[in-house]
C-alpha beads as a LAMMPS data file, in Angstrom:
LAMMPS data file: protein, C-alpha beads

134 atoms
133 bonds

1 atom types
1 bond types

-500.0 500.0 xlo xhi
-500.0 500.0 ylo yhi
-500.0 500.0 zlo zhi

Masses

1 110.0

Atoms # bond

1 1 1 200.452 328.996 -105.408
2 1 1 196.803 329.708 -104.772
3 1 1 194.330 327.173 -106.147
4 1 1 190.586 327.713 -106.582
5 1 1 188.354 324.769 -107.422
6 1 1 184.630 324.562 -108.118
7 1 1 182.665 322.889 -105.327
8 1 1 178.965 323.323 -106.167
9 1 1 176.753 326.003 -107.652
10 1 1 178.539 329.319 -107.150
11 1 1 180.732 328.008 -104.310
12 1 1 184.480 327.638 -104.803
13 1 1 187.181 326.340 -102.499
14 1 1 190.404 328.306 -102.139
15 1 1 193.656 326.697 -101.013
16 1 1 196.510 328.913 -99.850
17 1 1 199.598 327.399 -98.158
18 1 1 197.516 324.664 -96.535
19 1 1 194.693 327.004 -95.525
20 1 1 191.221 326.454 -96.948
21 1 1 188.691 329.216 -97.592
22 1 1 185.489 329.360 -99.589
23 1 1 183.647 331.938 -101.644
24 1 1 180.022 331.929 -102.713
25 1 1 177.354 334.361 -103.852
26 1 1 174.323 335.655 -101.959
27 1 1 171.021 333.837 -102.409
28 1 1 169.435 336.782 -104.238
29 1 1 171.930 336.390 -107.114
30 1 1 171.749 332.597 -107.299
31 1 1 174.297 331.465 -104.740
32 1 1 173.786 329.613 -101.477
33 1 1 175.407 332.316 -99.295
34 1 1 177.684 329.776 -97.589
35 1 1 180.722 332.057 -97.643
36 1 1 181.804 335.608 -98.458
37 1 1 181.872 336.750 -102.065
38 1 1 185.208 337.212 -103.853
39 1 1 184.594 340.966 -103.730
40 1 1 184.087 340.846 -99.962
41 1 1 187.346 338.906 -99.621
42 1 1 189.063 341.525 -101.778
43 1 1 187.931 344.299 -99.429
44 1 1 188.736 342.093 -96.413
45 1 1 192.229 341.573 -97.819
46 1 1 192.811 345.324 -97.934
47 1 1 191.252 345.860 -94.508
48 1 1 193.280 343.115 -92.838
49 1 1 196.458 344.382 -94.523
50 1 1 195.800 347.854 -93.098
51 1 1 195.183 346.295 -89.667
52 1 1 198.434 344.310 -89.887
53 1 1 200.494 347.373 -90.832
54 1 1 198.874 349.502 -88.113
55 1 1 199.551 346.844 -85.479
56 1 1 203.182 346.594 -86.586
57 1 1 203.513 350.384 -86.412
58 1 1 202.055 350.447 -82.902
59 1 1 204.362 347.631 -81.785
60 1 1 207.441 349.306 -83.297
61 1 1 206.647 352.509 -81.375
62 1 1 205.788 350.704 -78.121
63 1 1 202.114 351.652 -78.312
64 1 1 199.328 349.346 -77.184
65 1 1 197.431 347.564 -79.966
66 1 1 194.872 346.030 -77.608
67 1 1 191.414 346.793 -78.930
68 1 1 192.608 347.678 -82.432
69 1 1 189.648 347.360 -84.820
70 1 1 189.611 348.183 -88.516
71 1 1 186.238 348.437 -90.271
72 1 1 185.523 348.768 -93.977
73 1 1 182.525 349.458 -96.135
74 1 1 182.442 349.507 -99.906
75 1 1 180.317 350.462 -102.872
76 1 1 180.065 348.698 -106.207
77 1 1 179.816 350.248 -109.659
78 1 1 178.970 348.906 -113.102
79 1 1 180.484 349.160 -116.557
80 1 1 182.863 347.697 -115.729
81 1 1 181.701 345.810 -112.631
82 1 1 184.083 346.796 -109.851
83 1 1 184.538 348.099 -106.339
84 1 1 184.143 351.850 -106.797
85 1 1 184.778 353.061 -103.254
86 1 1 186.228 351.645 -100.050
87 1 1 186.014 353.470 -96.727
88 1 1 188.265 352.181 -93.958
89 1 1 188.218 353.354 -90.351
90 1 1 190.862 352.488 -87.772
91 1 1 189.806 352.408 -84.132
92 1 1 192.287 352.300 -81.257
93 1 1 191.339 351.758 -77.623
94 1 1 194.195 353.951 -76.367
95 1 1 194.591 357.524 -77.530
96 1 1 197.250 357.846 -80.203
97 1 1 199.734 360.633 -79.477
98 1 1 198.914 363.427 -81.973
99 1 1 202.510 363.428 -83.200
100 1 1 202.008 359.802 -84.389
101 1 1 198.703 360.293 -86.266
102 1 1 200.049 361.261 -89.698
103 1 1 202.740 358.587 -89.618
104 1 1 200.278 355.860 -88.655
105 1 1 197.934 356.864 -91.483
106 1 1 200.842 356.939 -93.950
107 1 1 201.792 353.408 -92.933
108 1 1 198.175 352.239 -93.256
109 1 1 197.891 353.833 -96.695
110 1 1 200.985 352.016 -97.923
111 1 1 200.249 348.439 -96.958
112 1 1 201.066 345.878 -99.652
113 1 1 197.461 345.362 -100.742
114 1 1 196.798 349.111 -100.947
115 1 1 199.989 349.556 -102.978
116 1 1 198.876 346.730 -105.270
117 1 1 195.557 348.462 -105.922
118 1 1 196.941 351.957 -106.437
119 1 1 199.889 350.793 -108.546
120 1 1 198.233 348.538 -111.099
121 1 1 199.866 345.108 -111.223
122 1 1 200.406 343.248 -114.470
123 1 1 197.776 340.503 -114.503
124 1 1 197.943 337.599 -116.923
125 1 1 194.925 335.319 -117.400
126 1 1 195.415 332.315 -119.693
127 1 1 193.344 329.285 -120.639
128 1 1 195.259 326.049 -120.098
129 1 1 193.938 322.809 -121.546
130 1 1 193.411 320.014 -119.059
131 1 1 193.219 317.461 -121.869
132 1 1 196.140 315.017 -121.949
133 1 1 198.745 315.768 -124.587
134 1 1 198.660 313.248 -127.366

Bonds

1 1 1 2
2 1 2 3
3 1 3 4
4 1 4 5
5 1 5 6
6 1 6 7
7 1 7 8
8 1 8 9
9 1 9 10
10 1 10 11
11 1 11 12
12 1 12 13
13 1 13 14
14 1 14 15
15 1 15 16
16 1 16 17
17 1 17 18
18 1 18 19
19 1 19 20
20 1 20 21
21 1 21 22
22 1 22 23
23 1 23 24
24 1 24 25
25 1 25 26
26 1 26 27
27 1 27 28
28 1 28 29
29 1 29 30
30 1 30 31
31 1 31 32
32 1 32 33
33 1 33 34
34 1 34 35
35 1 35 36
36 1 36 37
37 1 37 38
38 1 38 39
39 1 39 40
40 1 40 41
41 1 41 42
42 1 42 43
43 1 43 44
44 1 44 45
45 1 45 46
46 1 46 47
47 1 47 48
48 1 48 49
49 1 49 50
50 1 50 51
51 1 51 52
52 1 52 53
53 1 53 54
54 1 54 55
55 1 55 56
56 1 56 57
57 1 57 58
58 1 58 59
59 1 59 60
60 1 60 61
61 1 61 62
62 1 62 63
63 1 63 64
64 1 64 65
65 1 65 66
66 1 66 67
67 1 67 68
68 1 68 69
69 1 69 70
70 1 70 71
71 1 71 72
72 1 72 73
73 1 73 74
74 1 74 75
75 1 75 76
76 1 76 77
77 1 77 78
78 1 78 79
79 1 79 80
80 1 80 81
81 1 81 82
82 1 82 83
83 1 83 84
84 1 84 85
85 1 85 86
86 1 86 87
87 1 87 88
88 1 88 89
89 1 89 90
90 1 90 91
91 1 91 92
92 1 92 93
93 1 93 94
94 1 94 95
95 1 95 96
96 1 96 97
97 1 97 98
98 1 98 99
99 1 99 100
100 1 100 101
101 1 101 102
102 1 102 103
103 1 103 104
104 1 104 105
105 1 105 106
106 1 106 107
107 1 107 108
108 1 108 109
109 1 109 110
110 1 110 111
111 1 111 112
112 1 112 113
113 1 113 114
114 1 114 115
115 1 115 116
116 1 116 117
117 1 117 118
118 1 118 119
119 1 119 120
120 1 120 121
121 1 121 122
122 1 122 123
123 1 123 124
124 1 124 125
125 1 125 126
126 1 126 127
127 1 127 128
128 1 128 129
129 1 129 130
130 1 130 131
131 1 131 132
132 1 132 133
133 1 133 134
């Protein structure tokens, strides 16, 4: 289970399997800018998933992953508010054999987070009363 609890202002704590993260909003929209925004974590989730899958691919094919860097940039859109575009670039310190290029990109494009975005998951959001039953 993932739990998110309000801390102060626009800051929330996130607990995942004993790990603790935070999210906040930038100062110019009323936050304190003490942590990334949820949208930044969303893009970071995709980017780190791509990095993980690429590293696994390199390892499986006995290629060096030293210096692997994955960068992402994104653009927002309105109506509805959403991430409209994500650009991800994969940088390797060693040259990738040309015969491996298409396969590596296919693996990167099918990481779990990417699949979850491109194949819409069923999402249920419910309001649960915290008042004691009585």
